N, C-alpha and C positions, 0 to 999 in steps of 0.2 A: 632937725627935720625929724618926719616918721618916714623910717626905714623898715622896708619889708625884706626881711634877709631869709632868702630860702635856702635853706639847707642851715640853716642855724645853727641849729644842736649837734650842730657833727664839730672836729677839728679846730681847722681853720676859722670856721663861722662862729662857733660859738668867744671866741677871742676876737674875732672883729666885731662882737655885738659888745663886749666889755668894753674896747676902744670907743664903740659910737655911743656908749653910756658917759665915759665920761669924757667925752667932746661935747656932753649937752642935747647928743639926740635919740632918739627913743627908738631902739630896735622892738622891732615884733618878727617871731620868728614863725615860719612856715617852713615844716619838717614831717617826713613820714616815718621817722623815727626807728628806723631799719639799721642807720650806718650811726645814726646821733645818737645825744642820748638826753633824757628828759632833765636828768641834774646838770646839764651845762646849760640849761636855758635859766640864767638868772638874773638878768637885765631889761625884761619885759614880757611880754605877755606869747606864750603859744598857741599856734594852731596849726594842729596836724592835719596832712594833706599829702596829695602826690604831685609834685610838678606838671604832669601830663592831666592832672582832671581839673579842664577849664572851671566846672561848674565851681566847684569849691574854691577855686582860687579867685572868681570874681566876687564871691562872696565875701572873701576874708578882704579883697582889695574893699568892696565898696563897706564894710565895717570899719575898717581902718585908716581912710584914703590915705596912704604912702605918698610923702613928697618922691619917693627914689625908691629902685630896687637892690639888693645886692644878689646875685647869684650863685651859690655856693655847691648848687645841689648836683652832683655828678659822682658818676660812679668813678675811680679814679686809680686802679692798676693796670698797668702795663701788661703783664704777664696774664689776667686777668681776662683782658680785651681779646688779647690772641687769641682766646679760647673761646670767648660768649661775644663776638664783635656785633651782634643783633641786639642786644642789652644795651651794651653802649650806645648803639645808633637808637636806641626807644628811650633812652632815658637822657642821654646827654644832649642828642640834636633834636630828638621830638619834644622834650622839656622846654627846652629854649622855642623852639616856635611857638610853643603855646603859651610861653610866660609874655612874647613879645607879643602876641593876639591878643592878651588880657589885658596886659597893659594899656594899648594901642586904644581898645574898648572902653580904658577906665581912665583915661587921658593921664597916665603916667608916664612922662614923658626923660625919665633919665635913670641908666642903670651903670652899675660897677659889675663886671663880668670877671669870674676867676679862672682865669688860661690858663696858659703851661706851658713851658719853655719846651714841653715835647712837640708843640705844634713845628719847631726846626727841624726834628730828626737828627741827623749826621751834620753836623756843623759844617760848614767847608772853611770857614776861618774862626780864632778863638780869639780874644773872649766875642760872643755873641751877640752880635745889635739887632734891634728892632727891624731893620735894610735888611738885614740877611733873609735870603728865602725861605720859606716855609716850605717843607719836605716832610710832614710827619712817616715814620716808619710804620707804627703800630694804630690800631682803631681808636683807641685813646686820643693820642696825637691828635689824629682827622681828625677826632668829634669837636675836639677843642677847637680847632682852625675852623669848622663849620658852622660853629658857636658865632668866631668871629663874625665870618662871611655874613652870615644871616642881619646881624647890629649893624653891622659897615651898610648892608643894604637897606634895613631898617630907615637907620640913619639918615641916609638919602632920601628916601621914598618919603617915610612920614615923620622926617623931622625928631626923629628919637637923640636924644644924650646918650652916649654910649663912652663909657672906659674899660679896655680890656688889660687886664694885670698877668702878663705872663712871670707865673714865680718859679723860679727853680726849685729846690729840693726844701721844702718845710720843714722843720725840727724844734725842739724844747718844748716848752711851755709855761705858762704864766708863772712869773717870778714869786707872787704871792700864794701861788698853789691853789686857787678856787678851780681851775679847769684844767686841763692837760689831754696827751692823746691818749686814748684806749680805744683800740679794735681789737675786734676778736672773729679769727684769727688776726696777728697784727702782723702788718706786710711790708712796714716800714722798717731799715733797717736799724737807726738810730735806739728805738725801742729792743728791737730782737736784739742790739749787742748789750744793753742793759740788762734785758734778763736773762742771756747768758752770765753777767755780771751778778745777779742777785741768784743765780742757781735756779731760776724757773724753767730755764732751758740747758741741755747739755752742750751744747756750743753754739757758735755761730757760724754759718755756713758763706762762704765767699762763692760767686759766681763769677766765673771767670777770673785766672791769674794770669792768662796769658795777653792781653791788652798792650797797645803801642802807648804803652805810659812807662811811669819812674820803676814803677812798681810790681807793672804788671796787672794793677787793679783799676778798676773804673773810678773816674774821678766826677767829682758832681760840687756845686757851690749849694752850699749850705746856708739857707737866709732861717732867722729866730722866727716863730708864728708870731711873735708880737709885733716885730717890725713889719711883716705883711699884715696883719691889722690897723696897722695905724695909715699904711699906705690907700688901703682901701678907705680908711675917712678922710685921707688927703684928696682921693680922687673924686669923690663927693663933689668939692668944692670946685671944679674946674670942668665938671661936665655940662655941654653945651649944646644947645638945640643943632638937631642937624649933622653934629660932628663926631664921627668915630676915631678914636684912639686908643694906641697899645703901648701897652710901656713893661721890659723887662724890669726884674726885680730879683735879685742876688746880690753879693757882696763882691763880687769880680774875683774873687780866690777860690783857686779850686783843692778839696781836700780828695785823696785818695781815701779807698775802705782802708786799706792797713793803716793809714796814718789815722782815720779815726777811729778804728780800733786802738792803737797805742794810744791817743789823747783819752780814752775810755777807761782803760787800764789805768792810766795818769790819776783820773777825777777820782774813780772811783776804790781805787787802791785792790780792786780785785783780779784774779787772772781770768783771764776771756779766751776760753778754747776756743778755735779755729778748726775749720774743713773747708778744704774746696770742691766746686762741683763746675759742670761747665757750663760756660756761656748762657744766659737766655737770650732767648730771642726777641728784639726789638729793644736792645739795651746799648743805647751809642757810650764809645769809651771816653768821651770827656765831654762835660756841659760847665762851662764857666759865662758865666753875664758882665754884658759891659749895662750897666745900669746908670750909665750918667744921663739918658733922657729924662728917668724919674726922678734924680737930684735935681733936673733942674727945673720942669714941670711942675712934681708934687711935693720940691722942697723936703725933699727926703733922704735917710740915710738910714744905712741897717746899724743903728745902735747897740744892739741888743747882740748880733751875730757872731761875737765871737765863739771859735769853736769849744771851746773851756766852758764857756758861759752857756751854749746850748745842750751841751751834757749835763753841765750841773743842773741847771734848771728841769732837766728831762729825769737826771737822777733822783731829784728833790723831792719831784712829782710822783715815782714809781715808788718810792722808799717810805715819805714820810706825810704825802698828800692826798694821796687815792682814794685811799679808803675812807678818809674824812669826808672827800668830796663828793664822791659817788655814794656814801651810806654804807660801803660793803665792809 
């Protein structure tokens, strides 16, 4: 298949492009390169463009005639979404609307959507299954839920086939070192912890140590980015006209921030200084996935997502591979 990967120069999108190529597909990357990186586009052509630019998106679809689309093009930071909600709705919601309209006009029938566990908000029970009510508590989560709702309606009205993948905390890096996580500024916990280990920052700040968890810090379900990438490839195979489906992607095992920092100290052999700060708005205390539906429907399992492997691949990217890959 020829797959238009919107946001394919970003962290998860670039790993998905590698998995697509290894599965025999041709990824075509469509990205504005604001968050993504040109050096991460290695397995197919790059078409620069904005997701809200219908004219450019139409021209790219007519040029490449994709069989399907993957959409990773979203702003994805909870704290930022609280401060700049309209920016998130314009890109994440408006962009999805534009994408659906252009797909419809160009007879592209299938889409795999990068959704999020943030659509659930504070869960009523754990682990979180797909049947649990979606009640997001921040603009980022609401924008992802709106994307799912639009896709669900487009499937019913236009015969679109869509799979939404609600993944939990993406982490780690490509084991071969060709791509990895690279943000400036860096918002994600594991690379921030590893930057402290590498003495690129003085310490790691833990936001909230008074949650109702065993050690007082937030618990999250970390899933390796390579596992996420292969789930997107598997989702292509089950897209059906007129059908919307959604699956959680996680390990089913929670890891607290304190536990994660301890694991990072063990893997790196470095002292990692910690400071604490008040809780951030919009951070649920505990998010752990029930991914049994994905295991059945997608024939998927998180084979790379042991926390030690996640931290080891991220550490190798930061210390051994990053400069070679990006030419820095």
